[in-house]
C-alpha positions as CSV (number, residue, x, y, z in Angstrom):
1,X,-0.5,21.6,29.7
2,X,2.2,20.2,27.4
3,X,0.1,17.1,26.7
4,X,-2.8,19.3,25.7
5,X,-0.7,21.3,23.3
6,X,1.0,18.2,22.0
7,X,-2.4,16.7,21.3
8,X,-3.4,19.8,19.4
9,X,-0.1,19.5,17.5
10,X,-0.6,15.8,16.7
11,X,-4.1,16.3,15.4
12,X,-3.2,19.6,13.7
13,X,-0.1,18.2,12.1
14,X,-1.9,15.1,10.8
15,X,-4.7,17.3,9.4
16,X,-2.2,19.7,7.9
17,X,-0.4,16.8,6.2
18,X,-3.7,15.4,4.8
19,X,-4.8,18.9,3.6
20,X,-1.5,19.7,1.9
21,X,-1.4,16.3,0.3
22,X,-4.9,16.5,-1.1
23,X,-4.1,20.1,-2.3
24,X,-1.2,18.7,-4.3
25,X,1.8,20.0,-2.4
26,X,4.9,18.0,-2.9
27,X,5.0,15.5,0.0
28,X,8.7,16.0,0.4
29,X,7.7,19.5,1.6
30,X,4.4,18.7,3.3
31,X,5.9,15.8,5.3
32,X,8.7,17.7,7.2
33,X,6.5,20.9,7.4
34,X,3.7,19.0,9.2
35,X,6.2,17.1,11.4
36,X,7.7,20.5,12.4
37,X,4.3,21.6,13.6
38,X,4.0,18.5,15.7
39,X,7.4,19.0,17.1
40,X,6.9,22.7,18.0
41,X,3.5,22.1,19.7
42,X,5.0,19.1,21.6
43,X,8.0,21.1,22.9
44,X,10.4,18.7,21.1
45,X,13.9,20.1,20.6
46,X,14.5,21.0,17.0
47,X,18.1,19.9,16.8
48,X,20.1,17.2,18.7
49,X,22.4,19.9,20.1
50,X,19.4,21.4,21.9
51,X,18.0,18.2,23.3
52,X,18.5,16.8,26.8
53,X,20.3,13.4,27.0
54,X,17.8,10.7,25.9
55,X,15.3,13.3,24.7
56,X,13.9,13.0,21.2
57,X,14.4,15.9,18.8
58,X,12.8,16.9,15.5
59,X,15.7,16.5,13.0
60,X,17.0,13.2,14.3
61,X,13.5,11.7,14.7
62,X,12.4,12.7,11.2
63,X,15.6,11.6,9.5
64,X,15.6,8.2,11.4
65,X,12.2,7.5,10.0
66,X,13.1,8.8,6.5
67,X,16.5,7.1,6.2
68,X,15.3,3.9,7.9
69,X,12.7,3.4,5.2
70,X,15.1,4.0,2.4
71,X,17.6,1.7,4.0
72,X,15.1,-1.1,4.2
73,X,13.3,-0.7,0.8
74,X,15.7,1.1,-1.7
75,X,16.8,-2.0,-3.7
76,X,13.2,-3.3,-3.9
77,X,11.9,0.0,-5.1
78,X,14.6,0.3,-7.8
79,X,14.2,-3.2,-9.1
80,X,10.4,-3.0,-9.0
81,X,10.3,0.2,-11.0
82,X,12.8,-1.1,-13.5
83,X,10.8,-4.3,-13.9
84,X,7.7,-2.3,-14.7
85,X,9.5,-0.1,-17.2
86,X,11.2,-2.9,-19.1
87,X,7.8,-4.7,-19.3
88,X,6.4,-1.6,-20.8
89,X,9.2,-0.7,-23.2
90,X,9.5,-4.1,-24.9
91,X,5.7,-4.4,-25.4
92,X,5.2,-7.2,-22.9
93,X,2.6,-5.2,-20.9
94,X,0.7,-4.4,-24.1
95,X,0.9,-8.0,-25.3
96,X,-0.6,-9.2,-22.0
97,X,-3.4,-6.6,-22.1
98,X,-4.2,-7.4,-25.7
99,X,-4.4,-11.1,-24.9
100,X,-6.7,-10.4,-21.9
101,X,-9.0,-8.2,-24.1
102,X,-9.1,-10.9,-26.7
103,X,-10.1,-13.6,-24.2
104,X,-12.3,-11.7,-21.7
105,X,-13.4,-8.6,-23.7
106,X,-12.9,-5.0,-22.7
107,X,-15.8,-5.2,-20.2
108,X,-13.6,-7.3,-18.0
109,X,-10.5,-5.1,-18.2
110,X,-10.9,-3.8,-14.6
111,X,-11.4,-7.4,-13.3
112,X,-8.1,-8.4,-15.0
113,X,-6.2,-5.6,-13.2
114,X,-7.7,-6.4,-9.8
115,X,-7.1,-10.1,-10.2
116,X,-3.4,-9.6,-11.3
117,X,-2.8,-7.5,-8.2
118,X,-4.6,-10.0,-5.9
119,X,-2.6,-13.0,-7.2
120,X,0.8,-11.2,-6.9
121,X,0.0,-9.8,-3.4
122,X,-1.3,-13.2,-2.1
123,X,1.8,-14.7,-3.6
124,X,4.0,-12.6,-1.3
125,X,5.1,-9.8,-3.7
126,X,5.5,-6.4,-2.1
127,X,2.5,-4.0,-2.5
128,X,4.8,-1.4,-4.0
129,X,6.2,-3.8,-6.5
130,X,2.8,-5.0,-7.5
131,X,1.8,-1.4,-8.3
132,X,5.0,-0.8,-10.3
133,X,4.6,-4.2,-12.2
134,X,0.8,-4.1,-13.0
135,X,0.5,-0.3,-13.8
136,X,1.8,-0.6,-17.4
137,X,-0.7,-3.3,-18.2
138,X,-3.5,-1.3,-16.4
139,X,-2.7,1.8,-18.4
140,X,-2.9,-0.2,-21.7
141,X,-6.2,-1.9,-20.7
142,X,-7.8,1.4,-19.6
143,X,-6.7,3.0,-22.9
144,X,-8.2,0.2,-25.0
145,X,-11.4,0.3,-23.0
146,X,-11.5,4.1,-23.0
147,X,-12.0,4.3,-19.2
148,X,-11.0,7.3,-17.1
149,X,-7.5,6.7,-15.9
150,X,-8.0,8.3,-12.5
151,X,-9.5,5.0,-11.4
152,X,-6.3,3.0,-12.0
153,X,-4.9,3.7,-8.5
154,X,-8.2,2.5,-7.0
155,X,-8.0,-0.7,-9.0
156,X,-4.4,-1.4,-8.1
157,X,-5.0,-0.7,-4.4
158,X,-8.2,-2.7,-4.2
159,X,-6.5,-5.8,-5.6
160,X,-3.5,-5.3,-3.3
161,X,-4.3,-3.9,0.1
162,X,-7.8,-5.1,0.9
163,X,-9.1,-8.7,0.6
164,X,-5.7,-10.3,0.0
165,X,-3.2,-8.3,2.2
166,X,-4.9,-9.2,5.5
167,X,-6.5,-12.6,4.7
168,X,-5.6,-15.9,6.2
169,X,-2.6,-17.4,4.4
170,X,-1.3,-14.1,3.1
171,X,2.5,-13.8,3.5
172,X,2.3,-10.0,3.6
173,X,3.8,-8.4,6.7
174,X,0.3,-7.3,8.0
175,X,-0.6,-11.0,8.4
176,X,2.8,-11.9,9.9
177,X,3.3,-9.4,12.7
178,X,0.5,-10.8,15.0
179,X,2.2,-14.2,15.0
180,X,5.1,-12.9,17.2
181,X,2.7,-11.5,19.9
182,X,-0.1,-14.1,19.8
183,X,1.6,-17.4,18.9
184,X,-0.7,-17.9,16.0
185,X,-0.2,-18.8,12.3
186,X,-0.7,-17.3,8.9
187,X,-4.0,-19.2,8.7
188,X,-5.5,-18.1,12.0
189,X,-9.3,-17.6,11.8
190,X,-9.3,-18.9,8.3
191,X,-13.0,-19.8,8.3
192,X,-14.1,-16.2,9.1
193,X,-11.4,-14.8,6.9
194,X,-12.7,-16.6,3.8
195,X,-16.2,-15.2,4.4
196,X,-14.9,-11.7,4.9
197,X,-12.5,-11.8,2.0
198,X,-15.3,-13.0,-0.4
199,X,-17.5,-10.2,0.9
200,X,-14.8,-7.5,0.5
201,X,-13.8,-8.7,-3.0
202,X,-17.4,-9.0,-4.4
203,X,-18.8,-5.9,-2.7
204,X,-15.7,-3.8,-3.5
205,X,-15.5,-4.8,-7.1
206,X,-19.2,-4.0,-7.6
207,X,-18.6,-0.6,-6.1
208,X,-15.6,0.0,-8.3
209,X,-17.4,-0.9,-11.4
210,X,-20.3,1.3,-10.4
211,X,-18.1,4.3,-9.8
212,X,-16.4,3.8,-13.2
213,X,-19.7,3.3,-15.0
214,X,-21.1,6.5,-13.4
215,X,-18.0,8.5,-14.5
216,X,-18.3,7.2,-18.0
217,X,-22.0,8.0,-18.1
218,X,-21.0,11.6,-17.1
219,X,-18.8,11.9,-20.1
220,X,-15.4,10.9,-18.6
221,X,-13.0,8.9,-20.8
222,X,-9.3,8.1,-21.1
223,X,-7.1,11.1,-21.6
224,X,-3.7,10.8,-23.3
225,X,-0.8,12.6,-21.7
226,X,2.6,13.6,-22.7
227,X,5.1,10.9,-21.7
228,X,2.6,8.0,-21.9
229,X,3.9,4.9,-23.7
230,X,2.6,4.8,-27.3
231,X,0.6,1.8,-28.3
232,X,1.7,1.0,-31.8
233,X,-1.1,-1.1,-33.3
234,X,1.0,-2.3,-36.2
235,X,3.9,-3.3,-33.9
236,X,4.7,-6.9,-33.6
237,X,4.2,-7.5,-29.9
238,X,5.9,-10.3,-28.0
239,X,4.1,-13.6,-27.4
240,X,1.6,-13.0,-24.6
241,X,2.6,-16.3,-22.8
242,X,6.3,-15.4,-22.9
243,X,5.4,-11.9,-21.7
244,X,3.6,-13.4,-18.7
245,X,6.6,-15.6,-17.9
246,X,8.6,-12.9,-16.0
247,X,5.5,-12.1,-13.9
248,X,5.1,-15.7,-13.1
249,X,8.8,-16.0,-12.4
250,X,8.6,-13.1,-9.9
251,X,5.7,-14.6,-8.2
252,X,7.1,-18.1,-8.0
253,X,10.6,-17.2,-6.8
254,X,9.2,-14.8,-4.2
255,X,6.9,-17.5,-2.9
256,X,9.6,-20.2,-3.0
257,X,12.1,-18.2,-0.9
258,X,9.7,-16.2,1.2
259,X,10.0,-18.4,4.4
260,X,13.8,-18.6,4.3
261,X,14.8,-15.1,3.0
262,X,11.7,-13.0,3.9
263,X,11.9,-9.6,2.2
264,X,15.2,-10.5,0.5
265,X,13.4,-13.1,-1.5
266,X,12.0,-10.2,-3.5
267,X,15.4,-9.1,-4.5
268,X,16.1,-12.4,-6.1
269,X,12.6,-12.6,-7.7
270,X,12.7,-9.1,-9.2
271,X,16.3,-9.6,-10.5
272,X,15.0,-12.8,-12.2
273,X,12.0,-10.9,-13.6
274,X,14.1,-8.1,-15.0
275,X,16.8,-10.4,-16.6
276,X,14.2,-12.8,-18.0
277,X,12.2,-9.9,-19.5
278,X,15.4,-8.5,-21.2
279,X,16.5,-11.9,-22.5
280,X,13.1,-13.0,-23.8
281,X,12.4,-9.7,-25.5
282,X,15.9,-8.4,-26.5
283,X,14.9,-7.5,-30.0
284,X,11.6,-6.0,-29.1
285,X,13.0,-3.1,-27.0
286,X,12.5,0.4,-28.3
287,X,15.0,2.0,-25.8
288,X,16.2,-0.4,-23.1
289,X,18.7,2.2,-21.7
290,X,15.9,4.8,-21.5
291,X,13.6,2.3,-19.7
292,X,16.3,1.5,-17.1
293,X,16.9,5.2,-16.5
294,X,13.2,6.0,-16.3
295,X,12.6,3.2,-13.9
296,X,15.5,4.3,-11.6
297,X,14.3,7.9,-11.7
298,X,10.7,6.9,-10.9
299,X,11.9,4.7,-8.0
300,X,13.8,7.6,-6.5
301,X,10.7,9.8,-6.5
302,X,8.5,7.0,-5.2
303,X,10.7,6.0,-2.3
304,X,11.4,9.7,-1.4
305,X,7.7,10.4,-1.2
306,X,7.0,7.4,1.0
307,X,10.0,8.1,3.2
308,X,8.8,11.7,3.7
309,X,5.5,10.4,5.2
310,X,7.3,7.8,7.3
311,X,9.4,10.6,8.8
312,X,6.3,12.4,9.8
313,X,5.1,9.2,11.6
314,X,8.4,8.9,13.5
315,X,8.1,12.5,14.8
316,X,4.4,11.9,15.7
317,X,5.4,8.8,17.7
318,X,8.0,10.9,19.6
319,X,5.4,13.4,20.8
320,X,3.9,13.1,24.3
321,X,0.4,13.1,22.8
322,X,1.1,9.9,20.9
323,X,1.7,8.0,24.1
324,X,-1.5,9.3,25.5
325,X,-3.4,8.2,22.4
326,X,-1.8,4.7,22.5
327,X,-2.7,4.3,26.2
328,X,-6.3,5.4,25.6
329,X,-6.7,3.2,22.6
330,X,-5.3,0.1,24.2
331,X,-7.5,0.6,27.3
332,X,-10.9,0.9,25.7
333,X,-13.8,-0.6,27.6
334,X,-16.3,-3.1,26.0
335,X,-15.7,-6.2,24.0
336,X,-12.0,-7.0,23.5
337,X,-12.2,-7.6,19.7
338,X,-13.9,-4.2,19.2
339,X,-11.3,-2.5,21.4
340,X,-8.4,-4.2,19.5
341,X,-9.9,-3.2,16.1
342,X,-10.4,0.5,17.1
343,X,-7.0,0.7,18.7
344,X,-5.1,-0.7,15.7
345,X,-7.1,1.3,13.2
346,X,-6.6,4.6,15.0
347,X,-2.9,4.1,15.5
348,X,-2.4,2.9,11.9
349,X,-4.2,6.1,10.8
350,X,-2.0,8.3,12.9
351,X,1.2,6.7,11.6
352,X,0.0,6.1,8.1
353,X,1.0,2.5,8.3
354,X,-0.9,-0.8,8.8
355,X,2.2,-2.6,10.1
356,X,3.0,0.4,12.3
357,X,-0.4,0.3,13.9
358,X,0.1,-3.4,14.7
359,X,3.6,-3.1,16.0
360,X,2.7,-0.3,18.4
361,X,-0.6,-1.7,19.7
362,X,0.1,-5.4,19.9
363,X,2.9,-5.3,22.6
364,X,0.3,-3.8,24.9
365,X,-2.9,-5.4,23.7
366,X,-1.7,-9.0,23.2
367,X,-0.7,-9.9,26.8
368,X,-3.7,-8.2,28.3
369,X,-6.3,-9.8,26.1
370,X,-4.7,-13.2,26.2
371,X,-4.8,-13.1,30.0
372,X,-8.6,-12.4,29.7
373,X,-9.0,-15.5,27.6
374,X,-9.6,-13.9,24.2
375,X,-9.2,-16.4,21.4
376,X,-5.8,-15.6,19.8
377,X,-6.9,-16.7,16.4
378,X,-9.8,-14.4,16.4
379,X,-7.7,-11.6,17.8
380,X,-5.1,-12.2,15.0
381,X,-7.6,-12.0,12.2
382,X,-9.4,-8.9,13.6
383,X,-6.1,-7.0,14.2
384,X,-4.9,-7.9,10.7
385,X,-8.1,-6.8,8.9
386,X,-8.5,-3.6,11.0
387,X,-4.9,-2.5,10.3
388,X,-5.8,-2.2,6.6
389,X,-8.6,0.3,7.1
390,X,-7.6,3.8,8.4
391,X,-4.0,3.3,7.3
392,X,-5.1,4.2,3.8
393,X,-5.7,7.9,4.6
394,X,-4.4,10.4,2.1
395,X,-0.9,10.6,3.7
396,X,-0.3,6.9,3.6
397,X,3.0,6.1,1.9
398,X,1.6,3.5,-0.5
399,X,-1.3,5.8,-1.3
400,X,1.0,8.7,-2.1
401,X,3.4,6.6,-4.1
402,X,0.7,4.8,-6.1
403,X,-1.4,7.9,-6.9
404,X,1.4,10.3,-7.7
405,X,4.7,8.6,-8.4
406,X,3.4,5.5,-10.3
407,X,0.1,6.6,-11.8
408,X,0.9,10.3,-12.2
409,X,-2.6,11.3,-10.8
410,X,-3.7,14.0,-8.4
411,X,-5.1,13.2,-5.0
412,X,-8.2,15.4,-5.7
413,X,-9.0,13.2,-8.7
414,X,-7.9,9.7,-7.7
415,X,-8.2,9.5,-3.9
416,X,-12.0,9.4,-3.6
417,X,-12.5,6.1,-5.4
418,X,-9.4,4.7,-3.7
419,X,-10.7,5.7,-0.2
420,X,-14.0,4.0,-0.8
421,X,-12.3,0.7,-1.6
422,X,-9.4,0.8,0.9
423,X,-11.0,2.5,3.9
424,X,-14.8,1.9,3.8
425,X,-14.8,-1.7,2.5
426,X,-12.2,-2.9,5.0
427,X,-14.1,-1.2,7.9
428,X,-17.2,-3.1,6.8
429,X,-15.0,-6.2,6.6
430,X,-13.7,-5.9,10.2
431,X,-17.2,-5.3,11.5
432,X,-18.3,-8.5,9.8
433,X,-15.3,-10.4,11.2
434,X,-16.0,-9.2,14.7
435,X,-19.7,-10.2,14.4
436,X,-18.8,-13.7,13.1
437,X,-16.3,-14.3,15.8
438,X,-18.7,-13.1,18.5
439,X,-21.3,-15.6,17.1
């Protein structure tokens, strides 16, 4: 009986979180409220004082997830947001965007954004930092090209969390986690990975351009908003190549120290990026102190939103129903690669995290499938790609942060295009990968 009620609570809580998020409710309210529904339906104690020894409770479970995420990511969020703001305030972002327009033309503005995100992601820069860093340039390019800005989150996400995040060689955590359980490498299944990545990149970009073109044909255009950075056409912008130097520095330092320092390499890289931007453009700043303050404030909102969703996932994992779902998903009949893809995708969707889906499923899946003789390289690549599909549901922390905190959009306007590129395209990619491995 309790498992049935808990399952209703798990599905209902997830549905409530998605519904409230799309409706525009502050996720700092929607997250704990939805988690409370899960806890009540799962008969979890609300407070630690009411819990039996060793029993999970709502408050502690939620706050462990919430505070744990902030503990792990706070410095990177702060530095990433400040880096984006100083690039914006000194004109470096505008300088880069003007140079791109001059070289490629406005018709390739979207390609430039996707490519910038792809290069930084594949170079090991955190997905959140990529969004913070590239957004000022994306805003400038969309304004010059007069494109509807609600597609900016889709462009940022497509370049960051699809064909680069889970491809062979990527240093992102979604490509690293399987190594521990399968004894593989970052380059496992690279032949299939190349084919799938090319398909996802080309098909996804075609779809993105098609969606934007249709919106423009329907009369949509760029809309100026209060608080947007002002592009001063008579302003002497910094040299575009010097403006790119901090971005290159972040990418290079992050890549150079990734193997030895892991996530901490980003702290060094972003510090170098912020300092180099300030030193190279000292006289070009309009309000450096204001940029630092705005970056800090934006980071606090962004990390709070993401942590609120992570807290929900922690409560969901503590419910009896979650254990039932994991057991069912990791015991699916049929071909092992299909079972692994479905299991990781579903668990990633429930937790709103690609890495979470892998970390929960692989300890069970890996030993079982390896004993059956499944190729570990094929399993690695299928698990990596499938983790980046259903994780991008509306409640995903990266999705919430990118749409709301960074781009200032509403889910009802921006999530549709983002979902097409970060859910449907990766699902097609994992189907292709499984087919190729089976051949």
